[in-house]
C-alpha positions, 0 to 999 in steps of 0.5 A, a space after each residue: 500499500 502506498 502513502 499519499 503525499 500532497 494534494 490532488 489537482 482538484 483539492 487545490 483548485 477548490 481551495 483556490 476557488 473558495 479563497 478567491 470568492 472570500 477575497 472578493 467579498 472581502 474587498 467589496 467590503 473593504 470598499 464599502 467601509 472605506 466609502 462610509 468613513 469618507 462620507 463621515 469625514 465629508 459630512 464633518 467637513 461640511 459642518 466645519 464650513 458651515 460654522 466658518 460661514 456662519 460666523 463670517 456672516 455674523 461679522 460681515 452680513 453677508 456671505 463670502 463670494 463664489 469660489 472656484 471649485 476645489 478652492 477655499 473662498 478668500 473670505 472663509 480662510 480666517 475662520 477655517 483651521 490652518 492649511 483648510 482644503 475643499 477635497 482630496 483625491 476622491 471628492 472636491 468641494 464647490 463654494 455656491 453664493 446663491 444670493 440669500 442662500 449659499 450652498 457647498 457641493 460635493 463632487 465626486 466620481 464614485 457614485 457609492 460615496 455620494 449615495 453614503 454622503 446622502 444617507 448620512 446628511 438625511 439626519 436633519 441637514 438641509 441638503 439637495 442630491 443632484 444626481 452625482 453630486 450632493 449640495 449642502 444648504 446654508 442659509 443665514 440665521 432666521 431664515 426659514 429653510 
């Protein structure tokens, strides 16, 4: 009687397939967790911009002027933490002055990130979901939404 050493090709293929399926599930979950964490960061960034904008409004009784996408409005620089940026590699923020109301638009080429951000902002914050973008609305104190 001979003793068997090692595994058969079939056994090795089955193990490789099972490991491949488990790895693909783990990668998808990792991406989902990454988008969830980034959505939380963006929501926090939007709150920071909101507070800076309201501080500027209380000092100047006007909103900061329009700024290019990814650029911090010059009037807000002194109210934001040093080195503040309007975005990162995965998203950019755009300051929009719409007259009596202003908005911070989040642009990203990752639809799952925008969906996660929309879910996060539903919790009582005024925002507009515009397809692939989300605009967080900031109004002057005392003006009803």
